[in-house]
MIDOSE-1310 file (N, C-alpha, C; in nm, 2 decimals, decimal comma, always signed):
residues 294
xxxx	+13,99/+19,28/-0,77/+14,01/+19,23/-0,63/+13,93/+19,10/-0,60; +13,81/+19,09/-0,66/+13,73/+18,97/-0,64/+13,80/+18,85/-0,71; +13,87/+18,88/-0,82/+13,94/+18,77/-0,89/+14,06/+18,72/-0,81; +14,13/+18,81/-0,74/+14,24/+18,78/-0,66/+14,19/+18,69/-0,54
xxxx	+14,08/+18,72/-0,48/+14,03/+18,65/-0,36/+13,99/+18,51/-0,41; +13,93/+18,50/-0,53/+13,88/+18,38/-0,58/+14,00/+18,29/-0,61; +14,11/+18,34/-0,67/+14,23/+18,27/-0,69/+14,29/+18,21/-0,57; +14,29/+18,30/-0,46/+14,35/+18,25/-0,33/+14,27/+18,14/-0,28
xxxx	+14,13/+18,15/-0,29/+14,05/+18,04/-0,24/+14,07/+17,91/-0,31; +14,09/+17,92/-0,44/+14,12/+17,79/-0,52/+14,25/+17,73/-0,48; +14,35/+17,82/-0,46/+14,48/+17,77/-0,41/+14,47/+17,70/-0,28; +14,40/+17,76/-0,19/+14,38/+17,70/-0,05/+14,31/+17,57/-0,06
xxxx	+14,21/+17,56/-0,14/+14,14/+17,43/-0,16/+14,23/+17,32/-0,22; +14,31/+17,36/-0,32/+14,40/+17,27/-0,38/+14,51/+17,23/-0,28; +14,56/+17,32/-0,20/+14,66/+17,29/-0,10/+14,61/+17,19/+0,00; +14,48/+17,21/+0,04/+14,42/+17,12/+0,14/+14,40/+16,98/+0,08
xxxx	+14,36/+16,97/-0,05/+14,35/+16,84/-0,11/+14,48/+16,77/-0,12; +14,59/+16,85/-0,16/+14,72/+16,79/-0,17/+14,77/+16,74/-0,03; +14,74/+16,82/+0,07/+14,79/+16,79/+0,20/+14,71/+16,66/+0,25; +14,58/+16,65/+0,22/+14,51/+16,54/+0,26/+14,56/+16,41/+0,20
xxxx	+14,61/+16,42/+0,08/+14,66/+16,30/+0,01/+14,80/+16,25/+0,06; +14,87/+16,34/+0,14/+15,00/+16,30/+0,19/+14,98/+16,21/+0,31; +15,07/+16,11/+0,33/+15,06/+16,03/+0,45/+15,06/+16,11/+0,58; +14,98/+16,07/+0,68/+14,97/+16,14/+0,80/+15,01/+16,05/+0,92
xxxx	+15,09/+16,10/+1,01/+15,14/+16,03/+1,12/+15,08/+16,07/+1,25; +15,04/+15,97/+1,33/+14,97/+15,99/+1,46/+15,04/+15,91/+1,57; +15,05/+15,97/+1,69/+15,10/+15,90/+1,80/+15,00/+15,81/+1,85; +15,04/+15,69/+1,90/+14,95/+15,59/+1,95/+14,92/+15,61/+2,10
xxxx	+15,02/+15,66/+2,17/+15,00/+15,68/+2,31/+15,04/+15,82/+2,35; +14,96/+15,92/+2,31/+15,00/+16,06/+2,34/+14,99/+16,09/+2,49; +14,92/+16,01/+2,57/+14,91/+16,04/+2,71/+15,01/+15,95/+2,79; +15,10/+15,89/+2,72/+15,20/+15,81/+2,79/+15,18/+15,66/+2,77
xxxx	+15,29/+15,58/+2,77/+15,29/+15,44/+2,74/+15,22/+15,37/+2,86; +15,15/+15,26/+2,83/+15,09/+15,18/+2,94/+15,19/+15,09/+3,01; +15,30/+15,06/+2,94/+15,40/+14,98/+3,00/+15,54/+15,03/+2,96; +15,62/+15,05/+3,06/+15,76/+15,11/+3,03/+15,84/+15,01/+2,95
xxxx	+15,93/+15,06/+2,87/+16,03/+14,97/+2,80/+16,15/+14,94/+2,88; +16,20/+14,82/+2,86/+16,32/+14,78/+2,93/+16,44/+14,83/+2,85; +16,54/+14,90/+2,92/+16,66/+14,95/+2,84/+16,73/+14,83/+2,78; +16,78/+14,85/+2,66/+16,84/+14,74/+2,59/+16,98/+14,71/+2,65
xxxx	+17,00/+14,58/+2,65/+17,13/+14,53/+2,71/+17,24/+14,54/+2,61; +17,36/+14,52/+2,67/+17,48/+14,52/+2,58/+17,47/+14,40/+2,48; +17,41/+14,29/+2,52/+17,39/+14,18/+2,43/+17,30/+14,21/+2,31; +17,19/+14,29/+2,34/+17,10/+14,33/+2,24/+17,17/+14,43/+2,14
xxxx	+17,25/+14,52/+2,20/+17,32/+14,62/+2,12/+17,42/+14,54/+2,02; +17,49/+14,44/+2,08/+17,58/+14,37/+2,00/+17,51/+14,29/+1,89; +17,39/+14,24/+1,92/+17,31/+14,16/+1,83/+17,26/+14,25/+1,71; +17,22/+14,37/+1,74/+17,18/+14,46/+1,64/+17,30/+14,49/+1,55
xxxx	+17,41/+14,51/+1,61/+17,53/+14,54/+1,53/+17,57/+14,43/+1,44; +17,55/+14,31/+1,49/+17,58/+14,19/+1,40/+17,49/+14,18/+1,28; +17,38/+14,25/+1,28/+17,30/+14,26/+1,16/+17,33/+14,38/+1,07; +17,43/+14,45/+1,11/+17,48/+14,56/+1,03/+17,45/+14,69/+1,09
xxxx	+17,39/+14,69/+1,21/+17,37/+14,82/+1,28/+17,28/+14,91/+1,20; +17,30/+15,04/+1,22/+17,21/+15,14/+1,16/+17,23/+15,14/+1,01; +17,12/+15,14/+0,94/+17,12/+15,13/+0,79/+17,00/+15,22/+0,74; +17,02/+15,27/+0,61/+16,90/+15,34/+0,56/+16,78/+15,25/+0,55
xxxx	+16,67/+15,30/+0,58/+16,54/+15,23/+0,57/+16,53/+15,12/+0,69; +16,61/+15,14/+0,79/+16,60/+15,05/+0,91/+16,58/+15,14/+1,03; +16,49/+15,11/+1,11/+16,46/+15,20/+1,23/+16,47/+15,11/+1,36; +16,53/+15,17/+1,46/+16,54/+15,11/+1,59/+16,52/+15,22/+1,70
xxxx	+16,52/+15,17/+1,82/+16,51/+15,26/+1,93/+16,37/+15,34/+1,92; +16,27/+15,27/+1,89/+16,13/+15,33/+1,88/+16,07/+15,33/+2,02; +16,06/+15,45/+2,08/+16,01/+15,46/+2,22/+15,87/+15,53/+2,21; +15,84/+15,59/+2,10/+15,71/+15,66/+2,08/+15,64/+15,60/+1,96
xxxx	+15,57/+15,49/+1,98/+15,51/+15,43/+1,86/+15,41/+15,51/+1,79; +15,40/+15,50/+1,66/+15,31/+15,58/+1,58/+15,25/+15,49/+1,47; +15,14/+15,55/+1,41/+15,09/+15,49/+1,28/+15,10/+15,60/+1,18; +15,13/+15,56/+1,06/+15,13/+15,66/+0,94/+15,03/+15,60/+0,84
xxxx	+14,93/+15,69/+0,81/+14,82/+15,65/+0,72/+14,86/+15,69/+0,58; +14,85/+15,59/+0,49/+14,87/+15,61/+0,34/+14,74/+15,60/+0,27; +14,69/+15,71/+0,20/+14,56/+15,71/+0,15/+14,56/+15,67/+0,00; +14,47/+15,58/-0,04/+14,46/+15,55/-0,18/+14,38/+15,65/-0,26
xxxx	+14,40/+15,66/-0,39/+14,32/+15,75/-0,47/+14,17/+15,72/-0,47; +14,14/+15,59/-0,47/+14,00/+15,55/-0,47/+13,98/+15,44/-0,36; +13,96/+15,49/-0,24/+13,95/+15,39/-0,12/+13,82/+15,30/-0,14; +13,84/+15,17/-0,11/+13,73/+15,08/-0,12/+13,67/+15,05/+0,02
xxxx	+13,72/+15,11/+0,12/+13,66/+15,09/+0,26/+13,74/+14,99/+0,34; +13,84/+14,92/+0,29/+13,92/+14,83/+0,36/+14,05/+14,90/+0,41; +14,10/+14,87/+0,53/+14,22/+14,92/+0,58/+14,31/+14,80/+0,62; +14,44/+14,81/+0,60/+14,53/+14,71/+0,65/+14,65/+14,78/+0,73
xxxx	+14,67/+14,73/+0,85/+14,78/+14,78/+0,93/+14,90/+14,69/+0,90; +15,01/+14,76/+0,86/+15,13/+14,69/+0,82/+15,24/+14,69/+0,93; +15,29/+14,57/+0,97/+15,39/+14,56/+1,07/+15,51/+14,50/+1,01; +15,62/+14,59/+0,99/+15,74/+14,54/+0,94/+15,81/+14,44/+1,03
xxxx	+15,90/+14,36/+0,98/+15,98/+14,27/+1,06/+16,11/+14,33/+1,11; +16,20/+14,25/+1,17/+16,32/+14,30/+1,22/+16,37/+14,23/+1,35; +16,31/+14,11/+1,38/+16,35/+14,04/+1,49/+16,34/+14,10/+1,62; +16,24/+14,20/+1,63/+16,22/+14,28/+1,75/+16,35/+14,35/+1,79
xxxx	+16,43/+14,38/+1,69/+16,55/+14,46/+1,72/+16,54/+14,59/+1,64; +16,48/+14,59/+1,52/+16,46/+14,71/+1,44/+16,34/+14,68/+1,35; +16,31/+14,78/+1,27/+16,20/+14,77/+1,17/+16,26/+14,79/+1,03; +16,23/+14,69/+0,95/+16,27/+14,70/+0,81/+16,16/+14,79/+0,74
xxxx	+16,19/+14,92/+0,74/+16,08/+15,01/+0,72/+16,04/+15,04/+0,58; +16,13/+15,00/+0,48/+16,10/+15,02/+0,34/+16,04/+14,90/+0,27; +16,12/+14,79/+0,25/+16,07/+14,68/+0,17/+15,96/+14,59/+0,25; +15,95/+14,62/+0,38/+15,84/+14,55/+0,46/+15,75/+14,66/+0,52
xxxx	+15,76/+14,78/+0,47/+15,68/+14,89/+0,53/+15,62/+14,98/+0,42; +15,69/+15,09/+0,39/+15,64/+15,19/+0,30/+15,60/+15,13/+0,16; +15,69/+15,04/+0,11/+15,66/+14,98/-0,02/+15,53/+14,90/-0,02; +15,51/+14,83/+0,09/+15,39/+14,75/+0,11/+15,27/+14,84/+0,11
xxxx	+15,28/+14,95/+0,18/+15,17/+15,05/+0,18/+15,14/+15,10/+0,04; +15,24/+15,13/-0,04/+15,21/+15,18/-0,17/+15,14/+15,07/-0,25; +15,18/+14,94/-0,24/+15,11/+14,83/-0,31/+14,96/+14,82/-0,26; +14,94/+14,83/-0,13/+14,80/+14,83/-0,08/+14,72/+14,94/-0,14
xxxx	+14,78/+15,06/-0,14/+14,71/+15,18/-0,20/+14,67/+15,15/-0,35; +14,75/+15,08/-0,42/+14,72/+15,05/-0,56/+14,60/+14,96/-0,57; +14,56/+14,89/-0,46/+14,44/+14,80/-0,46/+14,32/+14,88/-0,41; +14,34/+15,00/-0,37/+14,23/+15,08/-0,31/+14,22/+15,06/-0,16
xxxx	+14,32/+15,00/-0,10/+14,32/+14,98/+0,05/+14,39/+15,09/+0,12; +14,33/+15,14/+0,22/+14,40/+15,24/+0,31/+14,50/+15,17/+0,39; +14,63/+15,21/+0,38/+14,74/+15,14/+0,44/+14,78/+15,22/+0,57; +14,81/+15,15/+0,68/+14,84/+15,21/+0,80/+14,98/+15,14/+0,85
xxxx	+15,08/+15,22/+0,84/+15,22/+15,16/+0,87/+15,24/+15,18/+1,02; +15,26/+15,07/+1,09/+15,28/+15,06/+1,24/+15,43/+15,07/+1,27; +15,47/+15,17/+1,34/+15,60/+15,18/+1,39/+15,59/+15,15/+1,54; +15,61/+15,02/+1,57/+15,59/+14,97/+1,70/+15,72/+14,97/+1,78
xxxx	+15,71/+14,96/+1,92/+15,82/+14,97/+2,01/+15,93/+14,86/+1,98; +16,05/+14,91/+1,97/+16,16/+14,82/+1,95/+16,29/+14,89/+1,98; +16,40/+14,82/+2,03/+16,40/+14,67/+2,05/+16,34/+14,63/+2,18; +16,28/+14,51/+2,18/+16,22/+14,45/+2,30/+16,28/+14,31/+2,32
xxxx	+16,40/+14,29/+2,28/+16,46/+14,16/+2,29/+16,49/+14,12/+2,44; +16,50/+14,23/+2,53/+16,53/+14,20/+2,67/+16,40/+14,18/+2,75; +16,28/+14,20/+2,69/+16,16/+14,17/+2,77/+16,14/+14,02/+2,79; +16,06/+13,99/+2,89/+16,03/+13,85/+2,91/+15,97/+13,79/+2,79
xxxx	+15,87/+13,86/+2,73/+15,81/+13,82/+2,60/+15,84/+13,93/+2,50; +15,92/+13,90/+2,40/+15,96/+14,01/+2,31/+15,84/+14,08/+2,24; +15,73/+14,00/+2,22/+15,62/+14,05/+2,14/+15,52/+14,13/+2,22; +15,52/+14,13/+2,35/+15,42/+14,19/+2,43/+15,40/+14,34/+2,41
xxxx	+15,50/+14,42/+2,41/+15,48/+14,57/+2,39/+15,44/+14,59/+2,24; +15,51/+14,53/+2,14/+15,46/+14,54/+2,00/+15,31/+14,51/+1,98; +15,27/+14,40/+2,05/+15,13/+14,36/+2,04/+15,04/+14,47/+2,10; +15,08/+14,53/+2,21/+15,00/+14,64/+2,27/+14,98/+14,75/+2,16
xxxx	+15,09/+14,78/+2,09/+15,09/+14,88/+1,99/+15,00/+14,85/+1,88; +15,00/+14,72/+1,84/+14,91/+14,67/+1,73/+14,77/+14,68/+1,77; +14,74/+14,64/+1,89/+14,60/+14,64/+1,94/+14,55/+14,79/+1,95; +14,64/+14,87/+1,99/+14,60/+15,02/+2,00/+14,58/+15,07/+1,86
xxxx	+14,66/+15,03/+1,76/+14,64/+15,07/+1,62/+14,51/+15,02/+1,56; +14,47/+14,90/+1,60/+14,34/+14,85/+1,55/+14,22/+14,94/+1,60; +14,23/+14,97/+1,73/+14,13/+15,06/+1,79/+14,13/+15,20/+1,73; +14,25/+15,25/+1,70/+14,27/+15,38/+1,65/+14,20/+15,39/+1,51
xxxx	+14,23/+15,29/+1,42/+14,17/+15,29/+1,29/+14,02/+15,28/+1,29; +13,97/+15,19/+1,38/+13,82/+15,18/+1,39/+13,76/+15,30/+1,44; +13,83/+15,37/+1,53/+13,78/+15,50/+1,59/+13,76/+15,60/+1,48; +13,85/+15,60/+1,38/+13,84/+15,70/+1,27/+13,78/+15,64/+1,14
xxxx	+13,71/+15,53/+1,15/+13,65/+15,46/+1,03/+13,56/+15,55/+0,96; +13,47/+15,61/+1,02/+13,37/+15,70/+0,95/+13,44/+15,82/+0,89; +13,53/+15,88/+0,96/+13,60/+16,00/+0,91/+13,69/+15,96/+0,78; +13,75/+15,84/+0,79/+13,83/+15,80/+0,68/+13,76/+15,71/+0,57
xxxx	+13,63/+15,70/+0,59/+13,54/+15,63/+0,49/+13,59/+15,48/+0,49; +13,60/+15,42/+0,60/+13,64/+15,28/+0,62/+13,52/+15,20/+0,68; +13,53/+15,07/+0,65/+13,44/+14,98/+0,71/+13,51/+14,92/+0,84; +13,46/+14,95/+0,96/+13,52/+14,90/+1,08/+13,53/+14,75/+1,09
xxxx	+13,45/+14,68/+1,00/+13,46/+14,53/+1,00/+13,55/+14,48/+0,89; +13,63/+14,57/+0,83/+13,73/+14,53/+0,73/+13,86/+14,59/+0,76; +13,91/+14,57/+0,88/+14,04/+14,62/+0,92/+14,14/+14,50/+0,94; +14,23/+14,49/+0,85/+14,32/+14,37/+0,85/+14,46/+14,41/+0,91
xxxx	+14,54/+14,30/+0,94/+14,67/+14,32/+1,00/+14,77/+14,23/+0,91; +14,87/+14,29/+0,86/+14,97/+14,23/+0,77/+15,10/+14,24/+0,84; +15,17/+14,13/+0,86/+15,30/+14,13/+0,92/+15,41/+14,05/+0,86; +15,53/+14,09/+0,87/+15,64/+14,01/+0,82/+15,73/+13,97/+0,93
xxxx	+15,77/+13,84/+0,94/+15,86/+13,79/+1,03/+15,82/+13,82/+1,17; +15,90/+13,90/+1,25/+15,86/+13,94/+1,38/+15,73/+14,02/+1,38; +15,71/+14,10/+1,27/+15,58/+14,17/+1,25/+15,46/+14,07/+1,24; +15,49/+13,95/+1,17/+15,39/+13,85/+1,16/+15,36/+13,79/+1,29
xxxx	+15,47/+13,77/+1,37/+15,45/+13,72/+1,51/+15,35/+13,81/+1,59; +15,38/+13,94/+1,59/+15,29/+14,02/+1,67/+15,15/+14,03/+1,61; +15,14/+14,02/+1,47/+15,01/+14,01/+1,41/+14,93/+13,89/+1,45; +15,00/+13,77/+1,46/+14,94/+13,65/+1,50/+14,89/+13,66/+1,64
xxxx	+14,97/+13,71/+1,73/+14,93/+13,73/+1,87/+14,81/+13,82/+1,88; +14,81/+13,93/+1,80/+14,69/+14,02/+1,81/+14,57/+13,95/+1,75; +14,58/+13,86/+1,66/+14,47/+13,79/+1,60/+14,42/+13,67/+1,68; +14,51/+13,60/+1,75/+14,48/+13,47/+1,81/+14,47/+13,47/+1,96
xxxx	+14,55/+13,56/+2,03/+14,55/+13,56/+2,17/+14,42/+13,60/+2,23; +14,37/+13,54/+2,33/+14,24/+13,58/+2,40/+14,26/+13,61/+2,54; +14,38/+13,65/+2,59/+14,40/+13,68/+2,73/+14,35/+13,82/+2,76; +14,35/+13,85/+2,89/+14,31/+13,98/+2,93/+14,40/+14,09/+2,89
xxxx	+14,35/+14,21/+2,85/+14,44/+14,32/+2,82/+14,50/+14,38/+2,95; +14,62/+14,44/+2,93/+14,69/+14,49/+3,04/+14,67/+14,64/+3,06; +14,58/+14,70/+2,98/+14,57/+14,84/+2,98/+14,42/+14,88/+2,94; +14,38/+14,99/+2,98/+14,24/+15,04/+2,95/+14,24/+15,19/+2,96
xxxx	+14,34/+15,26/+2,89/+14,35/+15,40/+2,90/+14,24/+15,48/+2,84; +14,19/+15,42/+2,73/+14,08/+15,49/+2,65/+14,00/+15,38/+2,59; +13,87/+15,36/+2,64/+13,79/+15,25/+2,59/+13,76/+15,27/+2,44; +13,76/+15,39/+2,39/+13,74/+15,41/+2,24/+13,85/+15,37/+2,16
xxxx	+13,97/+15,36/+2,21/+14,09/+15,32/+2,13/+14,14/+15,18/+2,17; +14,11/+15,14/+2,29/+14,16/+15,01/+2,34/+14,06/+14,90/+2,30; +14,05/+14,88/+2,17/+13,95/+14,79/+2,11/+13,98/+14,65/+2,14; +13,88/+14,58/+2,20/+13,90/+14,44/+2,24/+13,91/+14,34/+2,12
xxxx	+13,86/+14,38/+2,00/+13,86/+14,30/+1,89/+14,00/+14,29/+1,82; +14,03/+14,18/+1,77/+14,15/+14,16/+1,69/+14,12/+14,21/+1,55; +14,22/+14,18/+1,45/+14,19/+14,21/+1,31/+14,08/+14,13/+1,25; +14,02/+14,19/+1,15/+13,91/+14,11/+1,08/+13,97/+14,01/+0,98
xxxx	+14,10/+14,03/+0,94/+14,17/+13,93/+0,86/+14,32/+13,95/+0,88; +14,39/+13,84/+0,85/+14,53/+13,84/+0,89/+14,62/+13,80/+0,76; +14,72/+13,87/+0,74/+14,82/+13,83/+0,63/+14,95/+13,80/+0,71; +14,99/+13,67/+0,70/+15,10/+13,62/+0,79/+15,22/+13,58/+0,69
xxxx	+15,32/+13,67/+0,68/+15,43/+13,65/+0,58/+15,56/+13,61/+0,66; +15,61/+13,49/+0,62/+15,72/+13,43/+0,68/+15,74/+13,46/+0,83; +15,63/+13,43/+0,91/+15,63/+13,45/+1,05/+15,67/+13,33/+1,13; +15,69/+13,34/+1,26/+15,72/+13,23/+1,34/+15,71/+13,27/+1,49
xxxx	+15,77/+13,19/+1,57/+15,77/+13,22/+1,72/+15,66/+13,16/+1,80; +15,58/+13,07/+1,74/+15,47/+13,00/+1,81/+15,50/+12,86/+1,86; +15,62/+12,81/+1,82/+15,65/+12,67/+1,86/+15,73/+12,67/+2,00; +15,71/+12,55/+2,06/+15,78/+12,53/+2,19/+15,93/+12,52/+2,16
xxxx	+16,01/+12,60/+2,23/+16,15/+12,60/+2,21/+16,22/+12,47/+2,24; +16,16/+12,39/+2,33/+16,22/+12,26/+2,37/+16,16/+12,14/+2,29; +16,05/+12,16/+2,22/+15,99/+12,06/+2,14/+15,92/+12,13/+2,02; +15,99/+12,15/+1,91/+15,93/+12,23/+1,80/+15,82/+12,15/+1,72
xxxx	+15,79/+12,03/+1,77/+15,68/+11,96/+1,71/+15,55/+12,00/+1,77; +15,56/+12,09/+1,87/+15,44/+12,14/+1,94/+15,44/+12,29/+1,95; +15,32/+12,35/+1,97/+15,31/+12,49/+1,99/+15,36/+12,52/+2,14; +15,39/+12,65/+2,16/+15,44/+12,69/+2,29/+15,33/+12,67/+2,39
xxxx	+15,36/+12,65/+2,51/+15,26/+12,63/+2,62/+15,16/+12,74/+2,62; +15,03/+12,71/+2,63/+14,93/+12,81/+2,64/+14,88/+12,87/+2,51; +14,94/+12,83/+2,40/+14,90/+12,89/+2,27/+14,82/+12,79/+2,19; +14,71/+12,84/+2,13/+14,63/+12,76/+2,04/+14,56/+12,86/+1,95
xxxx	+14,52/+12,81/+1,83/+14,44/+12,89/+1,74/+14,29/+12,89/+1,79; +14,23/+13,01/+1,82/+14,10/+13,01/+1,87/+13,99/+12,97/+1,77; +13,88/+12,93/+1,82/+13,77/+12,89/+1,74/+13,71/+13,00/+1,65; +13,74/+13,13/+1,69/+13,69/+13,24/+1,61/+13,80/+13,31/+1,54
xxxx	+13,91/+13,24/+1,50/+14,02/+13,30/+1,44/+13,98/+13,37/+1,31; +14,04/+13,49/+1,28/+14,00/+13,56/+1,16/+14,05/+13,49/+1,03; +14,00/+13,51/+0,91/+14,05/+13,46/+0,79/+14,20/+13,49/+0,78; +14,28/+13,40/+0,73/+14,42/+13,42/+0,73/+14,48/+13,38/+0,59
xxxx	+14,58/+13,46/+0,55/+14,66/+13,42/+0,43/+14,81/+13,40/+0,48; +14,85/+13,27/+0,46/+14,99/+13,24/+0,51/+15,08/+13,23/+0,39; +15,20/+13,29/+0,40/+15,29/+13,28/+0,29/+15,43/+13,26/+0,34; +15,51/+13,17/+0,28/+15,65/+13,15/+0,32/+15,72/+13,08/+0,21
xxxx	+15,86/+13,08/+0,22/+15,94/+13,01/+0,12/+15,98/+12,87/+0,18; +15,99/+12,77/+0,10/+16,03/+12,64/+0,14/+16,17/+12,64/+0,20; +16,26/+12,72/+0,15/+16,40/+12,73/+0,20/+16,42/+12,83/+0,31; +16,31/+12,86/+0,38/+16,32/+12,96/+0,49/+16,33/+12,88/+0,63
xxxx	+16,44/+12,83/+0,66/+16,47/+12,76/+0,79/+16,35/+12,68/+0,84; +16,30/+12,71/+0,97/+16,19/+12,64/+1,03/+16,06/+12,70/+1,00; +16,05/+12,82/+0,94/+15,92/+12,88/+0,93/+15,82/+12,81/+0,84; +15,86/+12,74/+0,73/+15,76/+12,66/+0,65/+15,69/+12,56/+0,74
xxxx	+15,76/+12,49/+0,82/+15,70/+12,39/+0,91/+15,59/+12,45/+1,00; +15,64/+12,56/+1,07/+15,55/+12,63/+1,16/+15,43/+12,69/+1,09; +15,45/+12,75/+0,97/+15,34/+12,80/+0,89/+15,24/+12,69/+0,86; +15,29/+12,58/+0,81/+15,20/+12,47/+0,78/+15,12/+12,42/+0,90
xxxx	+15,19/+12,41/+1,01/+15,12/+12,37/+1,13/+15,01/+12,47/+1,17; +15,03/+12,60/+1,16/+14,93/+12,70/+1,19/+14,81/+12,68/+1,09; +14,84/+12,66/+0,96/+14,74/+12,64/+0,86/+14,65/+12,52/+0,90; +14,72/+12,41/+0,94/+14,65/+12,29/+0,97/+14,55/+12,31/+1,09
xxxx	+14,59/+12,39/+1,18/+14,50/+12,42/+1,29/+14,38/+12,49/+1,24; +14,40/+12,58/+1,15/+14,28/+12,65/+1,08/+14,19/+12,54/+1,02; +14,25/+12,45/+0,95/+14,18/+12,35/+0,88/+14,10/+12,26/+0,98; +14,16/+12,23/+1,09/+14,09/+12,15/+1,19/+13,97/+12,22/+1,24
xxxx	+13,98/+12,35/+1,26/+13,87/+12,43/+1,31/+13,77/+12,48/+1,20; +13,80/+12,44/+1,08/+13,72/+12,48/+0,96/+13,71/+12,63/+0,95; +13,82/+12,70/+0,98/+13,83/+12,84/+0,96/+13,89/+12,88/+0,83; +13,85/+12,99/+0,77/+13,90/+13,03/+0,64/+14,05/+13,06/+0,64
xxxx	+14,12/+13,00/+0,54/+14,26/+13,02/+0,54/+14,32/+12,98/+0,40; +14,43/+13,04/+0,36/+14,50/+13,00/+0,24/+14,65/+13,00/+0,27; +14,71/+12,89/+0,21/+14,86/+12,87/+0,24/+14,93/+12,87/+0,11; +15,03/+12,96/+0,10/+15,12/+12,96/-0,02/+15,26/+12,93/+0,02
xxxx	+15,32/+12,83/-0,03/+15,46/+12,79/+0,00/+15,54/+12,79/-0,14; +15,63/+12,88/-0,15/+15,71/+12,89/-0,27/+15,84/+12,81/-0,25; +15,89/+12,75/-0,36/+16,01/+12,67/-0,35/+16,13/+12,74/-0,30; +16,16/+12,87/-0,36/+16,27/+12,94/-0,32/+16,24/+13,09/-0,29
xxxx	+16,32/+13,14/-0,20/+16,29/+13,28/-0,16/+16,36/+13,32/-0,03; +16,39/+13,22/+0,05/+16,46/+13,25/+0,18/+16,37/+13,33/+0,27; +16,43/+13,43/+0,34/+16,36/+13,50/+0,44/+16,39/+13,65/+0,42; +16,29/+13,73/+0,45/+16,32/+13,88/+0,46/+16,31/+13,95/+0,33
xxxx	+16,25/+13,89/+0,23/+16,26/+13,96/+0,09/+16,15/+14,07/+0,08; +16,04/+14,06/+0,15/+15,94/+14,17/+0,15/+15,89/+14,19/+0,01; +15,91/+14,32/-0,03/+15,86/+14,36/-0,17/+15,97/+14,37/-0,27; +16,09/+14,32/-0,23/+16,21/+14,32/-0,33/+16,18/+14,23/-0,45
xxxx	+16,23/+14,27/-0,56/+16,22/+14,19/-0,68/+16,35/+14,13/-0,72; +16,36/+14,00/-0,74/+16,49/+13,94/-0,78/+16,46/+13,83/-0,89; +16,34/+13,84/-0,95/+16,31/+13,75/-1,06/+16,27/+13,61/-1,02; +16,23/+13,59/-0,89/+16,19/+13,46/-0,85/+16,04/+13,45/-0,84
xxxx	+15,98/+13,33/-0,86/+15,83/+13,32/-0,85/+15,77/+13,38/-0,72; +15,85/+13,37/-0,61/+15,80/+13,42/-0,48/+15,77/+13,57/-0,49; +15,83/+13,64/-0,58/+15,80/+13,79/-0,60/+15,65/+13,81/-0,63; +15,58/+13,71/-0,67/+15,44/+13,72/-0,71/+15,35/+13,71/-0,59
xxxx	+15,41/+13,70/-0,47/+15,32/+13,68/-0,35/+15,21/+13,80/-0,34; +15,25/+13,92/-0,37/+15,15/+14,03/-0,35/+15,02/+14,00/-0,44; +15,05/+13,95/-0,56/+14,94/+13,92/-0,65/+14,85/+13,81/-0,60; +14,91/+13,71/-0,54/+14,84/+13,60/-0,48/+14,76/+13,65/-0,36
xxxx	+14,82/+13,73/-0,28/+14,75/+13,79/-0,17/+14,63/+13,88/-0,21; +14,65/+13,96/-0,31/+14,54/+14,04/-0,36/+14,42/+13,95/-0,41; +14,46/+13,84/-0,48/+14,35/+13,75/-0,53/+14,27/+13,69/-0,41; +14,35/+13,66/-0,30/+14,28/+13,61/-0,18/+14,19/+13,71/-0,12
xxxx	+14,24/+13,84/-0,11/+14,16/+13,95/-0,05/+14,03/+13,97/-0,14; +14,05/+13,96/-0,27/+13,94/+13,98/-0,36/+13,84/+13,87/-0,34; +13,88/+13,75/-0,33/+13,79/+13,64/-0,31/+13,70/+13,65/-0,19; +13,75/+13,71/-0,08/+13,68/+13,73/+0,04/+13,60/+13,86/+0,05
xxxx	+13,61/+13,94/-0,06/+13,53/+14,06/-0,07/+13,60/+14,18/+0,00; +13,73/+14,17/+0,03/+13,79/+14,29/+0,10/+13,84/+14,39/+0,00; +13,83/+14,37/-0,13/+13,87/+14,47/-0,23/+13,75/+14,53/-0,30; +13,63/+14,48/-0,27/+13,51/+14,54/-0,33/+13,47/+14,67/-0,26
xx	+13,40/+14,76/-0,32/+13,36/+14,88/-0,26/+13,26/+14,85/-0,15; +13,28/+14,92/-0,04/+13,18/+14,89/+0,08/+13,06/+14,99/+0,07
């Protein structure tokens, strides 16, 4: 009988370890959203359909934003919140989401996949609600830092395309917050570092040689890794402009521009040099100490 109980105890312990290693999903706003979503218009519905509509590994109509935590085998104390792109219409949840989290785990980084509210194309500012979710996610991760064996001073934000736009706003905007539901989660600090992958949306729509009115890189901007393809429409120019603002302020930054790659490739492999961007990014993180044990 004693042997049976001992066997059951071992099985329970193993089950708990296995469960702990599985990704865990948490609601960001369990007590209700701070700002209601605007119902999507017919124009937005048609726009989403023009991109192929519903597809595997593509998520839209996110009204209950969440974070899903992916645990590395040997955590080094750094966490990165991952924001997929999708033009604020949908989320490219695999090649700009789950696959990125798996890569980060291979570096010892705790990866946190952000499923932010979308579509928000009909809002006055498409990024506002997604940025609220990103800010909430930053506070949520720091709140659990001790429990998850993280350094609350090493929480980064990585975004692709529209996800990079929201990441940039979360890192650079210094305006007043529009909510304060929970001081422990509504962290006023932005990310400790930023990975900005083929992002845009910061230029003046009437004069793309300038930034949009009211926007500037702050004097305390976090270290940033900028990556884009030369043949990606206007984003290389904008990315270079953002990098130059970092240089003017003498803030830490790295800029990688690959000759070919287009837009939206994420973690896909097609034999081009740009597929090596995760390696370059890991080298940058290592150089700043984000991959060393805390």
